[in-house]
Wavefront OBJ file of the C-alpha trace (Angstrom):
o trace
v 86.351 129.234 -26.986
v 83.370 126.968 -26.364
v 84.024 125.414 -29.778
v 87.491 124.198 -28.746
v 86.217 122.862 -25.446
v 83.528 120.922 -27.295
v 86.111 119.515 -29.702
v 88.331 118.495 -26.801
v 85.412 116.726 -25.154
v 84.473 114.953 -28.384
v 88.031 113.663 -28.696
v 88.168 112.723 -25.017
v 85.213 110.383 -25.537
v 86.962 108.288 -28.204
v 90.494 107.399 -27.014
v 92.195 104.739 -29.129
v 95.498 102.908 -28.821
v 98.491 103.314 -31.111
v 97.786 102.670 -34.811
v 94.132 102.042 -33.942
v 93.082 105.725 -34.003
v 90.461 105.259 -36.743
v 87.665 107.287 -35.127
v 90.128 109.956 -34.084
v 91.528 110.265 -37.587
v 88.022 110.400 -39.069
v 86.999 113.128 -36.598
v 90.015 115.291 -37.479
v 89.522 114.792 -41.226
v 85.853 115.729 -40.924
v 86.762 118.907 -39.057
v 89.374 119.853 -41.655
v 86.701 119.762 -44.362
v 84.979 122.703 -42.640
v 88.005 124.956 -43.334
v 88.920 126.883 -46.499
v 91.344 124.480 -48.164
v 92.628 126.456 -51.165
v 96.157 126.576 -49.701
v 95.972 123.280 -47.826
v 97.220 119.788 -48.710
v 96.012 116.862 -46.582
v 97.737 113.470 -46.640
v 96.892 110.426 -44.545
v 99.551 108.096 -43.166
v 98.144 104.967 -41.514
v 96.021 106.495 -38.725
v 97.975 109.764 -38.780
v 97.561 112.891 -40.871
v 99.850 115.497 -42.478
v 98.328 118.931 -43.109
v 100.460 121.342 -45.155
v 99.455 125.019 -45.244
v 101.124 127.206 -47.868
v 102.501 130.457 -46.450
v 102.427 133.980 -47.843
v 106.163 134.067 -48.452
v 107.078 130.404 -48.195
v 110.839 130.734 -47.787
v 110.756 128.376 -44.804
v 108.620 125.452 -43.684
v 107.840 125.108 -39.999
v 106.389 121.924 -38.522
v 104.164 121.447 -35.526
v 103.492 117.967 -34.189
v 100.693 116.636 -32.011
v 100.163 113.079 -30.793
v 96.704 111.520 -31.085
v 96.588 108.164 -29.238
v 95.209 107.224 -25.828
v 96.261 104.799 -23.104
v 95.020 101.365 -21.952
v 93.611 102.839 -18.725
v 90.068 102.587 -17.373
v 88.887 106.142 -16.748
v 88.005 106.996 -13.171
v 86.521 110.478 -13.545
v 82.905 111.565 -13.184
v 83.004 113.727 -16.299
v 79.899 113.931 -18.481
v 82.182 113.351 -21.470
v 84.247 110.477 -20.032
v 85.648 107.797 -22.322
v 83.139 105.717 -24.252
v 85.815 103.084 -24.914
v 86.088 100.782 -21.907
v 89.664 100.390 -20.722
v 90.867 103.303 -22.864
v 91.497 106.887 -21.747
v 93.199 110.094 -22.814
v 95.180 110.015 -19.591
v 98.196 111.798 -21.065
v 96.393 114.828 -22.450
v 96.520 114.009 -26.128
v 92.924 115.211 -26.452
v 94.247 118.628 -25.352
v 97.199 118.332 -27.713
v 94.980 117.653 -30.730
v 92.543 120.432 -29.876
v 95.346 122.976 -29.538
v 96.808 121.843 -32.861
v 93.421 122.228 -34.555
v 92.995 125.672 -32.997
v 96.353 126.902 -34.260
v 95.837 125.218 -37.639
v 92.460 126.897 -38.083
v 93.935 130.318 -37.466
v 96.844 129.679 -39.839
v 94.500 128.424 -42.574
v 92.157 131.402 -42.225
v 95.001 133.934 -41.940
v 98.159 132.350 -43.395
v 101.569 132.942 -41.846
v 104.579 134.056 -43.854
v 106.089 130.579 -43.546
v 104.669 127.317 -44.814
v 103.427 125.176 -41.931
v 103.272 121.377 -41.733
v 100.918 120.124 -39.022
v 101.645 116.511 -38.044
v 98.951 114.445 -36.308
v 101.068 111.521 -35.117
v 99.688 108.164 -33.953
v 101.169 105.712 -31.452
v 103.238 108.022 -29.255
v 102.411 105.900 -26.214
v 103.480 102.811 -28.134
v 104.696 101.168 -30.229
v 106.076 104.516 -31.448
v 104.833 106.496 -34.435
v 107.357 109.325 -34.636
v 110.293 107.426 -36.157
v 108.368 105.769 -39.024
v 106.403 108.979 -39.666
v 109.624 110.970 -39.821
v 110.965 108.569 -42.454
v 107.979 108.989 -44.821
v 108.111 110.503 -48.301
v 105.878 113.302 -47.045
v 108.433 114.434 -44.443
v 111.211 114.164 -47.007
v 109.120 116.200 -49.451
v 108.459 119.098 -47.084
v 111.721 118.902 -45.054
v 110.806 121.392 -42.322
v 113.392 123.935 -41.248
v 112.300 123.487 -37.641
v 109.733 121.562 -35.630
v 108.127 122.009 -32.226
v 105.500 120.440 -29.964
v 103.964 120.735 -26.516
v 102.956 118.427 -23.694
v 100.532 119.215 -20.904
v 101.904 119.402 -17.361
v 99.388 118.896 -14.521
v 101.918 120.291 -12.034
v 101.986 123.776 -13.589
v 99.225 126.378 -13.236
v 97.098 127.444 -16.180
v 98.695 130.392 -17.967
v 102.193 128.923 -17.680
v 104.531 127.316 -20.203
v 107.905 125.788 -19.397
v 110.910 124.699 -21.410
v 114.708 124.759 -21.436
v 117.602 124.532 -23.889
v 119.247 121.126 -24.243
v 118.001 117.926 -22.651
v 114.342 118.033 -21.597
v 113.287 114.347 -21.662
v 115.339 111.178 -21.315
v 116.133 108.273 -23.611
v 113.665 105.487 -22.864
v 113.116 101.848 -23.713
v 110.404 99.368 -22.845
v 111.497 96.124 -21.187
v 109.835 92.685 -21.324
v 111.529 89.575 -19.882
v 110.222 85.997 -19.780
v 111.566 83.284 -17.443
v 110.932 79.585 -18.026
v 111.778 76.820 -15.535
v 110.047 73.732 -14.127
v 106.840 73.846 -12.103
v 105.679 71.409 -9.478
v 104.069 70.798 -6.102
v 104.761 73.291 -3.323
v 105.729 70.415 -1.027
v 108.595 69.322 -3.328
v 110.506 72.495 -4.230
v 113.739 70.558 -4.736
v 112.174 68.923 -7.803
v 111.316 72.284 -9.443
v 112.933 75.380 -10.899
v 110.981 78.209 -9.298
v 110.534 81.177 -11.635
v 109.134 83.491 -8.977
v 112.490 83.132 -7.267
v 114.352 83.710 -10.528
v 112.326 86.808 -11.500
v 112.584 88.228 -7.972
v 116.336 87.733 -7.916
v 116.640 89.488 -11.276
v 114.630 92.455 -10.019
v 116.951 92.911 -7.050
v 120.191 92.351 -8.932
v 119.435 94.654 -11.839
v 118.583 97.535 -9.484
v 121.760 97.015 -7.465
v 123.908 96.785 -10.571
v 122.778 99.912 -12.415
v 124.533 102.136 -9.886
v 127.790 100.306 -10.647
v 127.747 100.295 -14.454
v 126.577 103.839 -15.243
v 128.724 106.924 -14.689
v 127.467 108.570 -11.471
v 127.478 111.931 -13.295
v 124.926 110.461 -15.687
v 121.423 109.305 -14.717
v 119.828 105.924 -15.359
v 116.900 104.052 -13.885
v 115.308 100.652 -14.494
v 111.751 100.351 -13.237
v 109.886 97.034 -13.120
v 106.226 97.994 -13.083
v 104.593 94.622 -13.660
v 105.317 91.004 -12.713
v 103.211 87.956 -13.571
v 103.814 84.428 -12.303
v 102.016 81.392 -10.958
v 98.488 80.029 -11.031
v 97.514 78.949 -7.465
v 99.077 79.100 -4.030
v 100.382 75.506 -3.858
v 102.007 75.181 -7.280
v 105.540 76.440 -7.866
v 105.566 78.734 -10.900
v 107.065 77.333 -14.070
v 106.944 80.681 -15.887
v 107.271 84.333 -14.937
v 107.253 87.612 -16.824
v 108.404 91.069 -15.820
v 107.662 94.310 -17.658
v 109.262 97.672 -17.118
v 111.146 100.620 -18.572
v 114.715 101.835 -18.880
v 115.470 105.557 -18.789
v 118.861 107.202 -19.270
v 120.156 110.719 -19.615
v 122.720 109.879 -22.297
v 122.150 107.683 -25.388
v 125.316 105.631 -24.738
v 124.088 104.765 -21.254
v 121.089 102.966 -22.745
v 123.443 100.439 -24.373
v 125.355 100.058 -21.096
v 122.182 99.338 -19.122
v 120.903 96.840 -21.693
v 124.246 95.043 -21.635
v 124.018 94.908 -17.825
v 120.507 93.446 -18.021
v 121.629 90.721 -20.430
v 124.645 89.791 -18.296
v 122.416 89.653 -15.226
v 120.027 87.312 -17.047
v 122.882 84.969 -17.990
v 123.729 84.693 -14.301
v 120.077 84.059 -13.439
v 119.951 81.246 -16.012
v 122.951 79.530 -14.389
v 121.833 80.051 -10.796
v 118.200 79.009 -11.271
v 118.697 76.550 -14.157
v 116.170 78.290 -16.355
v 115.752 79.956 -19.745
v 115.170 83.668 -20.268
v 114.337 85.940 -23.183
v 114.315 89.729 -23.353
v 112.455 92.143 -25.638
v 113.076 95.892 -25.481
v 109.875 96.884 -27.275
v 109.676 100.553 -28.234
v 112.741 102.743 -27.814
v 112.464 106.536 -27.658
v 115.281 108.973 -28.301
v 115.848 111.858 -25.901
v 114.145 115.232 -26.394
v 117.107 117.571 -26.901
v 115.910 121.154 -27.429
v 117.699 123.558 -29.780
v 119.193 126.357 -27.673
v 118.558 129.264 -30.044
v 114.989 128.226 -30.803
v 114.144 127.904 -27.105
v 115.642 131.349 -26.517
v 113.466 132.789 -29.299
v 110.404 130.916 -28.005
v 110.939 132.446 -24.562
v 111.109 135.936 -26.101
v 107.856 135.338 -27.992
v 106.048 134.015 -24.923
v 107.201 136.884 -22.734
v 105.338 139.278 -25.047
v 102.112 137.335 -24.388
v 99.983 137.193 -21.237
v 101.693 133.880 -20.460
v 104.174 133.069 -17.696
v 107.403 131.386 -18.852
v 109.307 129.124 -16.455
v 112.569 127.259 -16.912
v 111.845 123.519 -16.899
v 113.916 120.931 -15.046
v 115.212 117.885 -16.892
v 112.873 114.912 -16.590
v 113.228 111.156 -17.043
v 109.986 111.250 -19.004
v 109.991 109.541 -22.403
v 108.650 111.061 -25.635
v 109.136 109.793 -29.168
v 109.150 113.406 -30.411
v 112.884 113.070 -29.772
v 113.233 111.271 -33.113
v 112.013 114.391 -34.922
v 114.517 116.507 -32.997
v 117.299 114.118 -33.922
v 116.654 115.031 -37.576
v 115.362 118.612 -37.412
v 116.165 121.543 -35.086
v 113.313 122.260 -32.726
v 111.987 122.021 -29.190
v 109.196 120.843 -26.935
v 107.568 122.756 -24.097
v 105.278 122.014 -21.182
v 101.819 123.612 -20.944
v 100.381 124.084 -17.458
v 96.936 122.514 -16.955
v 96.689 122.550 -13.138
v 95.369 119.090 -12.215
v 95.743 117.342 -8.834
v 96.233 114.074 -10.723
v 99.328 113.428 -12.795
v 99.954 112.090 -16.269
v 98.759 108.512 -16.874
v 96.441 108.709 -13.853
v 92.893 107.391 -14.265
v 91.486 110.564 -12.677
v 93.469 113.101 -14.709
v 91.218 116.059 -15.566
v 93.163 119.042 -16.966
v 91.748 122.548 -16.667
v 90.174 123.397 -20.027
v 91.128 127.074 -19.677
v 94.619 125.947 -20.700
v 93.426 125.206 -24.246
v 93.264 128.896 -25.145
v 96.736 129.441 -23.666
v 98.111 126.566 -25.738
v 96.551 127.817 -28.967
v 97.927 131.307 -28.321
v 101.441 129.986 -27.599
v 101.534 127.733 -30.666
v 100.090 130.271 -33.091
v 102.347 133.078 -31.862
v 105.381 130.832 -32.234
v 104.455 129.887 -35.796
v 104.003 133.524 -36.763
v 107.022 134.997 -34.996
v 109.806 132.447 -34.561
l 1 2 3 4 5 6 7 8 9 10 11 12 13 14 15 16 17 18 19 20 21 22 23 24 25 26 27 28 29 30 31 32 33 34 35 36 37 38 39 40 41 42 43 44 45 46 47 48 49 50 51 52 53 54 55 56 57 58 59 60 61 62 63 64 65 66 67 68 69 70 71 72 73 74 75 76 77 78 79 80 81 82 83 84 85 86 87 88 89 90 91 92 93 94 95 96 97 98 99 100 101 102 103 104 105 106 107 108 109 110 111 112 113 114 115 116 117 118 119 120 121 122 123 124 125 126 127 128 129 130 131 132 133 134 135 136 137 138 139 140 141 142 143 144 145 146 147 148 149 150 151 152 153 154 155 156 157 158 159 160 161 162 163 164 165 166 167 168 169 170 171 172 173 174 175 176 177 178 179 180 181 182 183 184 185 186 187 188 189 190 191 192 193 194 195 196 197 198 199 200 201 202 203 204 205 206 207 208 209 210 211 212 213 214 215 216 217 218 219 220 221 222 223 224 225 226 227 228 229 230 231 232 233 234 235 236 237 238 239 240 241 242 243 244 245 246 247 248 249 250 251 252 253 254 255 256 257 258 259 260 261 262 263 264 265 266 267 268 269 270 271 272 273 274 275 276 277 278 279 280 281 282 283 284 285 286 287 288 289 290 291 292 293 294 295 296 297 298 299 300 301 302 303 304 305 306 307 308 309 310 311 312 313 314 315 316 317 318 319 320 321 322 323 324 325 326 327 328 329 330 331 332 333 334 335 336 337 338 339 340 341 342 343 344 345 346 347 348 349 350 351 352 353 354 355 356 357 358 359 360 361 362 363 364 365 366 367 368 369
């Protein structure tokens, strides 16, 4: 077990952003060379990796996906193995995800399963989104898995626990970036300017008020503005402003409704504040919709292990693994890591005892599902 903890700590030291995971890819490739590779095919894709392991029977191909990128967060832990990359951190647990994948892969390579197994080390989950282009590669089309699954750590759950549910687990999500351009000027002469702090602030209020009136109340939708930039000094009226946020919806159709509402709201802002606006939706992630029969079988497998299974609630979390599930039957589950700090927090420090639980859950699923 110490070996997996050491690997996790090595990976934790070198977090890299989406499609920049060069050290991470090199580390994984170097580790793979320590394994017996007679039944293994390794293919690189940008900063990602496909690892195909031939099974004993080979009638089916199962796929297991892990994400490998970090976040643009400055780490605020006192760990001996904290990030060596300033302003970068594995604050979403992808160091755990990779380690668990390598643990299960090692066991499957050394003692092959009946089924073929495709391990997918996917870059850019946090952005700009690696799942969709990776899913569309020749490699995926060549192996065409019969099912696919993945996990995500959950700091809220105790170690020794996994959690999932049939149907919707994670929401549809979209990034949101809006720029406002008006006319700056002296604070003493506001009537000669077009104030973009006013325009951006009005948009923020109006879009929140409007969502509740354009989306079916039996559905769920939320627009969150997490960042706003405007102005230079206290006595100059801002000529430009920018807001950044996310859109999250329960149903795919509601995403289009919310985006249409945003664009109509911006047209009104342009008229009222005599300004120009532009909107960019950035990365869009499809919902994680778990296959009912596979989740049922996963639960049965887990309940034979020394692992506690809990039914998960739906969450407005976003995950680009949903694109894989749109094409292939499969599921995602939460792995409890018992941390007082949540996902994307600069002090996140998951309990490393959860690594063994994750490896056990993944390997057992590959062998028995």
